[in-house]
FITITOR-295278 format. One line per 2 residues: number of its first residue (from 1); their letters; for each residue x, y, z of N, C-alpha, C. Coordinates in steps of 0.001 Angstrom, whole numbers, plus 500000, padded with zeros to 6 digits. Layout:
NUM) a) X Y Z X Y Z X Y Z ~ ...
***
This chain:
1) xx) 154975 780172 229197 153655 780045 228983 152537 781055 228644 ~ 152417 781011 227961 150779 782313 227274 149775 782797 228773
3) xx) 149278 783642 228744 148647 784427 229801 147481 783140 229752 ~ 147010 783289 228537 145074 782462 228833 145654 780562 229309
5) xx) 146579 780765 228695 146774 778416 229673 147108 778859 230920 ~ 147851 780119 231257 148011 780359 232440 146555 780000 233669
7) xx) 145743 780868 233180 144572 781520 233644 143403 780134 233545 ~ 143528 779352 232420 142828 778058 232033 143350 777144 232959
9) xx) 145038 777130 233099 145279 776068 234679 144685 776043 235601 ~ 144650 777777 235750 144471 777437 237277 142999 777435 237865
11) xx) 142385 776896 236589 140928 777063 237459 140506 775772 237199 ~ 141249 775048 237317 140922 773120 237052 139432 772737 237964
13) xx) 138702 772689 237316 137615 772749 237911 136724 771631 237578 ~ 135665 771343 237953 135246 769737 238147 134748 769153 236803
15) xx) 134335 770006 235731 134446 769248 234222 136218 769130 233625 ~ 136481 769767 234288 138230 769614 233496 138460 768660 234129
17) xx) 138685 768473 235849 139220 767469 236145 138768 765779 235683 ~ 136970 765448 235590 136466 764675 235422 136813 764132 233784
19) xx) 137139 765169 232479 137644 764834 231428 139210 764711 231860 ~ 139992 764989 232172 141739 764865 232074 141552 763542 232701
21) xx) 140980 763150 233754 141033 762213 234824 139910 760726 233152 ~ 139583 761154 232854 139092 759836 232259 140263 759798 231346
23) xx) 140616 760996 230582 141841 760488 229325 142839 759843 229849 ~ 143417 760222 231141 144087 759448 231486 144063 758283 232292
25) xx) 143244 758024 232624 142625 756452 232358 143109 755524 231882 ~ 141997 756054 229890 142741 755503 228722 143437 755612 228209
27) xx) 144486 756623 228582 145696 755998 227997 146661 755232 228854 ~ 145911 755493 230494 147015 754062 230933 146473 752354 230040
29) xx) 145023 752207 230171 144685 751213 229750 145216 750837 228330 ~ 145715 752164 227150 145751 751651 225851 147476 751011 226278
31) xx) 148168 751726 226949 149384 751362 227356 149882 749933 227965 ~ 148629 750068 228418 148386 748345 229247 148104 747686 228020
33) xx) 147578 748033 226746 147478 746780 225760 148303 746995 225103 ~ 149103 747758 224989 150590 747855 224097 151526 747289 224657
35) xx) 151834 746475 225693 152888 745461 226062 152361 744689 225485 ~ 153718 743694 225774 153744 742191 225258 153045 741389 225737
37) xx) 152449 740547 225082 151318 740046 225309 151638 738807 226927 ~ 152437 738165 227277 152986 737673 228197 152826 738587 230216
39) xx) 153156 740454 229125 152651 740940 230224 151622 741881 230841 ~ 150645 741635 229538 149223 741931 229636 148416 741584 230756
41) xx) 147811 741996 231393 146578 742203 232509 145706 741010 232011 ~ 145740 740452 232735 145260 738554 232697 144224 738966 233060
43) xx) 143436 739773 234143 141989 739507 235302 140607 739705 233918 ~ 140213 738628 234147 138866 738959 233144 138086 740146 232892
45) xx) 137698 740269 234296 136623 741176 234343 137803 742826 233699 ~ 138803 743022 234254 139472 743481 233356 139117 744009 232112
47) xx) 139595 742804 231133 139477 742363 229899 137832 742662 229444 ~ 137207 742409 229993 135892 742521 229588 134924 743404 229819
49) xx) 135992 745145 230897 135361 746140 230786 136102 746980 229633 ~ 137402 746587 228910 138166 747548 227882 137646 746682 226315
51) xx) 137010 746272 226601 136179 745446 225817 135038 746057 225300 ~ 134475 745634 223710 133267 745318 223711 132549 744941 222299
53) xx) 131297 744296 221818 131375 743892 221012 132279 742701 220106 ~ 132541 742706 219476 133368 741644 218428 135004 741299 219442
55) xx) 135654 742452 219629 137154 742863 220407 136882 741365 222278 ~ 135640 741013 222107 135567 740258 223205 135459 738870 222905
57) xx) 135525 738796 221661 136017 737059 221057 137592 737042 220928 ~ 138304 738435 221090 139483 738113 221345 140410 738184 222426
59) xx) 139585 738260 223828 140105 738555 225222 140021 736627 225658 ~ 140498 736815 227170 140598 735505 227619 139442 734670 228011
61) xx) 139168 733689 228169 137698 733233 228423 136510 734048 229711 ~ 136076 734238 229116 134557 735489 230266 134089 734338 230898
63) xx) 134443 734799 232245 133424 733637 232961 132435 733839 233189 ~ 131361 732953 233846 129783 733463 233663 129246 734071 234304
65) xx) 130383 734674 235231 129570 735721 236354 129716 737110 235737 ~ 131123 737204 234383 130875 738323 233248 129649 738498 232936
67) xx) 129493 737064 231636 128477 737194 230869 126585 737861 231721 ~ 126793 737027 232892 125275 737918 233001 125117 739209 233034
69) xx) 126071 740324 233283 126641 741502 232898 126163 741885 231296 ~ 126216 741029 231204 126371 741645 229305 124539 742306 228962
71) xx) 124807 743349 228027 123487 743075 227320 123724 743580 225982 ~ 122780 743720 224599 123396 743714 223103 123727 744766 223387
73) xx) 124642 744760 221919 125248 746100 221870 124297 746643 220842 ~ 123027 746523 219931 122202 747653 219728 121476 748194 220406
75) xx) 121764 748072 222128 121395 749247 222794 122152 750532 222376 ~ 122950 750727 221783 123886 751746 221430 122941 752639 221160
77) xx) 121934 752252 220692 120775 753102 219846 120704 753902 221442 ~ 120000 753793 222418 119756 754106 223491 120661 755217 224322
79) xx) 121564 754974 223978 122919 756444 223729 122242 757607 223006 ~ 122071 757528 221987 121929 758441 220928 120195 758695 221560
81) xx) 119966 758176 221539 117901 758292 221924 118487 759624 223678 ~ 118769 759733 224163 118883 760004 225620 120086 761531 224710
83) xx) 121124 760882 224664 121667 761931 223258 120418 763269 222658 ~ 119809 762482 221784 118853 763816 221363 117744 764592 221868
85) xx) 117168 764014 223176 116294 764414 223452 117116 765259 225172 ~ 118198 764758 225305 119018 765759 226535 118995 766406 226012
87) xx) 120530 766673 225034 120968 767573 223839 120011 769048 223473 ~ 118937 768296 222832 118011 769263 222058 117298 769923 223141
89) xx) 117254 769831 224484 116664 770492 225755 117667 771588 225699 ~ 118957 771172 225958 119826 771782 226335 119948 773119 225238
91) xx) 119442 772215 223731 119927 773398 222524 118534 774681 222745 ~ 117713 773801 223234 115981 774991 223440 116434 775947 224088
93) xx) 117375 774998 225018 117712 776849 226113 117984 777354 225693 ~ 119288 776631 225459 120152 778188 224751 119347 778897 224065
95) xx) 118856 778491 222611 118360 779069 222357 117096 779801 222806 ~ 116364 780223 223909 115741 780732 223951 116404 781910 224379
97) xx) 117715 781739 225091 117987 782661 226171 119118 783650 225404 ~ 119285 783069 223820 120221 783793 223041 119304 784616 222209
99) xx) 118277 783934 221705 117423 785183 221119 116191 785583 221364 ~ 115792 784896 222415 114430 785712 223527 114439 786135 224405
101) xx) 116196 786278 224883 116236 786765 226218 115775 785814 227361 ~ 114610 784624 227630 115135 784222 228473 115681 783027 229537
103) xx) 115890 783333 230457 117211 782398 231286 117191 781202 231548 ~ 117833 780235 232123 118014 778988 232176 117621 779320 233530
105) xx) 117051 777468 233475 115848 777029 234322 116714 776891 235366 ~ 116394 777834 236633 117208 777628 238429 117882 776532 238660
107) xx) 117662 775147 238343 118190 773830 238516 119250 773728 237381 ~ 118887 774360 236083 120211 774010 235121 121289 774899 235333
109) xx) 121042 776148 235841 122311 777387 235826 122513 776821 237852 ~ 122213 776178 238542 122517 775945 239702 123665 774705 238927
111) xx) 123469 773677 238665 123963 772328 237940 125523 772915 237790 ~ 125126 773973 236483 126260 774266 235460 127328 775096 236734
113) xx) 126962 775635 237278 127941 776468 238479 128730 775498 238948 ~ 127795 774309 239794 128603 773542 240583 129950 773072 239496
115) xx) 129466 772193 238281 129906 771806 237309 131758 772955 236951 ~ 131246 774059 237146 132228 774803 236613 132354 776106 236313
117) xx) 130946 776110 235456 130721 777403 234621 130808 778256 234997 ~ 131291 779515 235243 131525 780468 235486 130965 781983 234810
119) xx) 130882 783633 235615 130345 784256 234612 130941 784808 234668 ~ 131636 785009 233038 132154 785687 232352 131769 786344 231245
121) xx) 132752 786761 230380 131819 787290 229135 133159 787537 227836 ~ 132668 786866 227196 133437 786286 226258 133736 786411 224531
123) xx) 134124 787478 224111 134319 787709 222407 132930 786429 221844 ~ 133350 785688 220750 132331 785061 220223 131926 783430 220645
125) xx) 132318 783374 222437 131804 782404 222571 130439 781605 223166 ~ 129678 782831 222793 128284 782508 222982 128138 781640 221202
127) xx) 128541 782758 220123 127924 781605 218846 128936 780275 219127 ~ 130362 779838 219515 130680 778656 219427 130311 777575 220050
129) xx) 129805 778099 220943 129135 777249 222071 127796 776861 221545 ~ 126797 777388 220732 125773 777202 220129 125866 776404 219029
131) xx) 126893 776567 217836 127307 775918 217390 127864 774359 217375 ~ 128512 774754 218676 128698 772923 218717 128140 772384 219585
133) xx) 126749 773240 220012 125513 772096 220651 125091 771429 219763 ~ 124871 772575 218504 123768 772112 217190 124822 770960 216854
135) xx) 125860 770836 216657 126996 770082 216095 126187 768769 216804 ~ 126567 768674 217985 126850 767437 218582 125327 766722 218540
137) xx) 124041 767746 218406 122528 767228 218387 122847 766761 217300 ~ 122865 766921 216028 122692 766728 214588 123715 765294 214481
139) xx) 124740 765611 215234 125579 764171 215184 124751 763036 216383 ~ 124656 763202 217237 123437 762258 217940 122076 761647 217104
141) xx) 121475 762786 216082 120546 762417 214728 121070 761363 214496 ~ 122054 761612 213652 122852 761042 212145 123129 758911 213080
143) xx) 123808 759789 214161 123965 757902 214791 122807 757621 215172 ~ 121979 757841 215423 120293 757052 215737 119804 756900 214679
145) xx) 119975 757397 213321 119721 757066 212439 120348 756016 211645 ~ 121538 755990 212106 122278 754800 211673 121791 753434 212426
147) xx) 121730 753665 214027 121620 752603 214371 120498 751752 214273 ~ 119409 752550 213925 117995 751566 213682 118017 751807 211960
149) xx) 118343 752339 211141 117750 751901 209650 119357 751305 209178 ~ 120424 752018 209038 121640 751630 208679 122756 750251 208955
151) xx) 122753 750086 210406 123953 748853 210784 122982 748205 211253 ~ 123979 746584 210879 123364 745718 211484 123962 744823 212224
153) xx) 123104 744754 213939 123949 744261 214331 123678 742287 214991 ~ 125154 742009 215101 124594 740563 215825 124697 740251 216987
155) xx) 124808 739316 217939 124254 739268 218773 125402 739701 219895 ~ 126424 740667 219443 127776 741098 220600 127168 741510 221373
157) xx) 127763 741528 222397 127534 742028 223729 128285 743415 224044 ~ 127727 743800 225136 128670 745269 225885 128392 744778 227321
159) xx) 129315 745049 227734 129479 744930 229561 128221 746478 229858 ~ 127257 746064 231066 126655 746812 231541 126939 748337 231799
161) xx) 128085 748115 232566 128954 749019 233176 129436 750091 231727 ~ 129506 749099 230409 129816 750300 229812 128458 750945 228763
163) xx) 127403 750179 229004 126299 750788 228982 125358 752048 229790 ~ 126293 751910 231064 125466 752762 231702 126609 754095 231639
165) xx) 128064 753877 231248 128566 754802 231213 128609 755724 229712 ~ 127583 755111 228541 127713 755131 227403 126572 756267 228176
167) xx) 125356 755767 228514 123902 757213 228560 124775 757729 229357 ~ 125275 758358 229984 126125 759202 231182 126452 760238 230139
169) xx) 127334 759613 229652 128246 759713 228558 127350 761558 227771 ~ 126580 761020 227026 126041 762077 226719 125432 763613 227216
171) xx) 124994 763202 228613 124673 763832 229153 125639 765028 229786 ~ 126659 764117 230268 128303 764795 230375 128639 765835 229495
173) xx) 128814 765602 228448 129563 766267 226684 128264 767351 226542 ~ 127036 767180 226982 126102 768925 226257 126482 769669 227556
175) xx) 126694 769090 228814 126678 770230 229947 128116 770936 229920 ~ 128705 769962 228968 130587 770568 228933 129737 771699 228162
177) xx) 129256 771510 226863 129118 772291 225995 128280 773938 226826 ~ 127457 773206 227293 126350 774658 227737 127739 775348 228660
179) xx) 128137 774504 229685 129292 775488 230424 130254 776734 229814 ~ 130614 776252 228699 131351 777069 227765 130425 778433 227676
181) xx) 129261 778739 227713 128518 779785 227542 128770 780970 228597 ~ 129181 782204 228075 129665 783060 228525 128494 783561 229629
183) xx) 127770 784010 230961 126950 784033 231951 126686 785322 232002 ~ 125368 785741 232048 125269 787333 232734 124139 787034 233266
185) xx) 124310 786458 235110 123462 785904 236009 122490 784269 235322 ~ 121736 784183 234677 121167 782858 234310 120968 783195 232529
187) xx) 121230 784106 232432 121097 784380 230891 122423 784459 230171 ~ 122459 783573 228684 123110 783676 228170 124516 785151 227837
189) xx) 125497 785170 227750 125588 786700 227439 126096 786966 225996 ~ 125685 787953 225258 126109 788506 223813 126550 789550 223737
191) xx) 127890 789297 222676 128124 790768 222801 128217 791230 221635 ~ 127285 792696 222209 125950 793243 221097 125056 792334 220670
193) xx) 123861 793326 219744 122947 792653 219588 122646 791356 218642 ~ 123780 791569 218100 123399 790221 217071 123685 789344 217433
195) xx) 123703 787995 216988 124507 786434 217469 125497 786170 216292 ~ 124947 786780 215317 125853 786057 213479 127079 787683 213885
197) xx) 126680 788600 214457 128438 789637 214081 129345 788910 214739 ~ 129399 787866 215553 130104 787113 216421 131045 785787 214940
199) xx) 130399 785901 213911 130785 784657 213611 132734 785200 213088 ~ 133279 783857 213223 135098 784338 212766 135175 783125 211846
201) xx) 136454 783042 211381 136399 782308 210189 137004 780764 210547 ~ 137180 781057 211860 137048 779374 212440 135560 778973 212774
203) xx) 134427 779348 212690 133147 778906 213412 133014 778170 211498 ~ 133642 778875 210477 133029 778507 209122 134004 776960 208793
205) xx) 135591 777324 209142 136246 775941 209200 136087 774568 209967 ~ 135498 775229 211318 134913 774249 212228 133287 772890 211597
207) xx) 132414 773899 210848 131351 773588 210264 132001 773114 208956 ~ 132831 772931 208073 133018 772325 207590 134418 770583 207302
209) xx) 134376 770778 208394 135383 770077 209201 134095 768862 209537 ~ 133407 769278 210202 132539 768931 211221 131549 767551 209800
211) xx) 131155 768458 208676 130496 768142 207059 131827 767206 206899 ~ 132573 767612 206740 133260 766012 206132 133443 764880 207000
213) xx) 133797 765326 208103 134003 764133 208801 133016 763088 209474 ~ 131874 764009 209014 129997 763120 209237 130003 762354 208056
215) xx) 130125 762583 206888 130080 761738 205936 130691 761242 205412 ~ 132161 761240 206245 132989 759876 205783 132736 759079 207025
217) xx) 132011 759220 208115 131678 758066 209068 130607 757340 208552 ~ 129597 758413 208366 128336 757787 207751 128906 756877 206573
219) xx) 129512 756837 205640 129699 756208 204583 131010 754857 204856 ~ 131383 755136 206282 131926 753976 206380 130829 752960 207233
221) xx) 130379 753173 207913 128621 752385 208440 128070 752236 207544 ~ 127740 752571 206432 127182 751912 205186 128002 750607 205080
223) xx) 129140 750953 204511 130330 749925 203808 129767 748914 205049 ~ 130251 748881 206584 130314 747867 206960 128935 746941 207296
225) xx) 128029 747718 206903 126690 747254 207121 126293 746525 205833 ~ 127043 747377 204732 126495 746439 203488 127426 745125 203149
227) xx) 128362 744846 204062 129039 743568 204428 128090 742180 204621 ~ 126943 742497 205316 126027 741810 205774 124924 741308 204674
229) xx) 124805 742634 203939 123582 742408 202988 124268 741958 201452 ~ 123104 741473 200538 122956 741218 199421 123196 742316 198419
231) xx) 122709 742309 197459 122575 743336 196409 121357 744209 196582 ~ 120304 743322 196923 119439 743592 197226 119016 744462 198734
233) xx) 119987 744684 199192 120160 745040 200485 119356 744537 201431 ~ 119376 743017 201706 118581 742015 202431 120046 741332 203274
235) xx) 119761 741771 204534 120647 741139 205247 120352 739598 205284 ~ 121799 738842 205431 122145 737729 204832 123157 736997 205713
237) xx) 123308 737336 206758 124461 737313 207651 124797 738102 208275 ~ 125664 737850 209307 126137 738694 210761 127484 738125 210785
239) xx) 128170 737525 210136 129619 737516 210329 130295 738348 209772 ~ 131507 738436 210193 132800 739622 210112 132971 739815 209178
241) xx) 133569 740238 208189 134108 740449 207008 135694 741283 206056 ~ 136272 741122 205894 137188 742184 205397 136330 743354 205339
243) xx) 136683 745082 205973 135856 745767 204467 137283 746421 203659 ~ 136770 747321 202796 137252 747905 202325 136456 749345 201182
245) xx) 137046 750040 200922 136712 751736 200821 137408 752240 201505 ~ 136924 753908 200668 136695 754849 201391 138037 754975 202855
247) xx) 138404 755411 203915 139216 755479 204698 139716 754340 205113 ~ 138812 752824 204983 138822 751744 205307 140588 751066 204397
249) xx) 141171 751656 203564 142147 751545 202986 143348 752008 203972 ~ 143094 752921 204815 144012 753011 205253 143948 752234 206917
251) xx) 143060 752095 207649 143047 752218 208964 141782 751372 208745 ~ 142021 750584 210220 140903 749187 210323 139848 749948 211558
253) xx) 139630 751145 211767 138617 751362 211821 138411 752800 211534 ~ 138013 753497 210853 138482 755156 210194 137046 755216 211141
255) xx) 135655 754202 211195 134409 755100 211867 134841 755665 213193 ~ 136251 755656 214008 136910 755992 214867 137494 756904 214789
257) xx) 138212 757198 213775 139136 757902 213460 137997 759253 212919 ~ 137386 759102 212291 135755 760151 212370 135323 760642 213138
259) xx) 135487 759997 214789 134602 760800 215367 135348 761663 216680 ~ 136541 761261 215888 137806 762151 216847 137676 763253 215540
261) xx) 137810 763142 214244 137542 764720 214064 136294 764887 213901 ~ 134962 764514 214485 133872 765207 214584 134296 766093 216078
263) xx) 134976 765601 216711 135530 766640 218328 135962 767601 217823 ~ 137476 767673 217128 138221 767937 216452 137653 769552 215912
265) xx) 136802 769097 214899 136442 769890 214451 135878 770977 215161 ~ 134910 770310 216659 134160 771320 217264 135257 772363 218418
267) xx) 136428 771419 218514 136792 772368 218721 137993 773629 217989 ~ 137794 773338 216752 138024 774166 215872 137103 775434 216263
269) xx) 135801 775045 216127 134858 775620 216421 134879 776700 217285 ~ 135517 775808 218301 135429 777391 219621 136306 778225 219921
271) xx) 137552 777710 218770 138428 778823 218382 139635 778088 218769 ~ 139730 776984 219034 141275 776301 219189 141679 776337 221002
273) xx) 141620 777541 221394 141684 777672 222600 141020 777307 223562 ~ 140294 776417 223899 139152 775899 224623 139694 775145 225278
275) xx) 140366 775497 226296 141108 774103 227290 140133 773271 227645 ~ 138690 772850 228203 138002 771966 228288 137409 771121 227193
277) xx) 137384 772022 226672 137012 771300 224976 138210 769805 224460 ~ 139102 770737 224943 140673 770135 224412 140472 768116 225021
279) xx) 140583 768934 226400 140392 767587 227443 139591 766728 227033 ~ 138661 766789 226783 137184 766112 225759 138285 765482 224785
281) xx) 138409 766288 223767 139173 765409 222493 140196 764708 222969 ~ 140976 764547 223942 142184 763970 224473 141779 762844 225072
283) xx) 140497 762829 225687 139455 761360 226118 139188 761061 225284 ~ 138780 761652 223533 138140 761126 222779 139332 759915 222074
285) xx) 140428 760978 222000 141258 760110 221508 141805 758939 221681 ~ 141588 758849 222762 142634 757539 223889 141483 756675 223719
287) xx) 140087 756761 223904 138742 755851 223947 139015 755517 222732 ~ 138815 756492 221407 139159 755581 220352 139960 754984 219860
289) xx) 141370 755201 220196 141920 754576 219766 142664 753197 220802 ~ 142070 752974 221692 142353 751871 222477 140945 750784 221846
291) xx) 139891 751468 221184 139175 750488 220720 139220 749832 219019 ~ 140159 751117 218604 140286 750610 217081 141502 749812 217448
293) xx) 142407 750125 218581 143620 748918 218541 142852 747835 218847 ~ 142111 747462 219869 141411 746171 220116 140228 745500 218589
295) xx) 140531 746303 217693 139794 745975 216656 140346 745359 215409 ~ 141730 745991 215947 142527 746083 214144 143576 744683 214810
297) xx) 143481 744261 216634 143917 742998 216497 143228 741764 216254 ~ 141875 742179 216302 140894 740682 215839 140674 740954 214460
299) xx) 140689 742042 213655 140845 741480 211921 142000 740839 211779 ~ 142710 741310 212657 144769 740205 212081 144295 738843 212732
301) xx) 143741 738873 213482 144060 737057 214298 143158 736485 213563 ~ 141722 737074 212826 140687 736587 212213 141045 736182 210772
303) xx) 141672 737094 210087 142213 736971 208309 143269 737087 208803 ~ 144059 735587 208168 144832 735994 207591 145496 736522 206270
305) xx) 145208 737028 205167 144724 737895 204024 144865 739197 204279 ~ 144832 739405 206145 144386 741047 206034 144816 741805 205914
307) xx) 145185 743157 205076 145903 744234 204814 146845 744509 205755 ~ 147972 744166 205139 149457 744660 206355 150234 745916 206278
309) xx) 149575 747193 205575 150012 748102 205247 148821 748883 206166 ~ 147400 748376 206985 146792 748863 207068 146471 748965 208291
311) xx) 146611 750178 209251 146913 750807 210735 145769 750765 211083 ~ 145719 750755 212862 144549 750471 213675 143867 751828 213259
313) xx) 144050 753159 213709 143807 753927 214061 143986 755543 213421 ~ 144881 755944 213423 145827 756897 212169 146909 756193 211232
315) xx) 146303 757041 209824 146537 756330 209102 148328 756573 209018 ~ 149009 755734 208536 150646 755511 208061 151337 755692 209961
317) xx) 150555 755923 210951 151502 755559 211813 151128 755053 213085 ~ 149916 754665 213491 149152 753770 214489 147937 752493 213864
***
């Protein structure tokens, strides 16, 4: 095993433990959903917690106790409001430290240390973390714009537990990125005096992948919203229809695939070998694969003419 891999695994800090646990949990849930129908866990609460939106329609009958914890799916916008504000604040703190030499607030530095951030000096890591935090903030801004002005939400619901998890998720993701910044006390450490001198080829590749993936995700969300509008752009219904075009020709949930590609672009920006971020990517892979699989089942059960060549999540594979 490579020395850097051994070093990474030797320090399974709280953040890595958290993302590893989440990834393992969603892998287990996905494997359970792949079992034959007769072997699937029939617990209504379990199915209610892993499904949201339209996929709740394919779940076992929901008792009134479950419906009491429903919140509208349109509340997705709250996730991105939190992310824009919180990760915008983290980006501001990092920018102040990198370019003006201002130390992180003591409470934030203490929180990062608790979560596993270490005092170390590491090549291009400062620029990598800065770019990834910029990507995360831009991603949140775009998704908030889509929730407010592009997506057409029906009356479908999400569970209050899913809602609370979504609120916490982007706070944790931002802290995960910031914890990768090389620190010198309460200040970000920069090799040399010019941050741009740390630029490497994988920063450019990661940026190109991020833009490409984001553009496809936006296009997929526009395709979905247009299914509920007339040619004049007026919403005429909230029913589900079969989407076509772009990556929909290959998978049922290309927006979830694009989400995975966005996180992989950030892993590339980190230089390919950041174990903490690959654990985040692993969690995103299994969580998005689960959502895509459940959506695929919904489409196939609702539409007899649903394209048989179309996969759930990964073109030609799954």
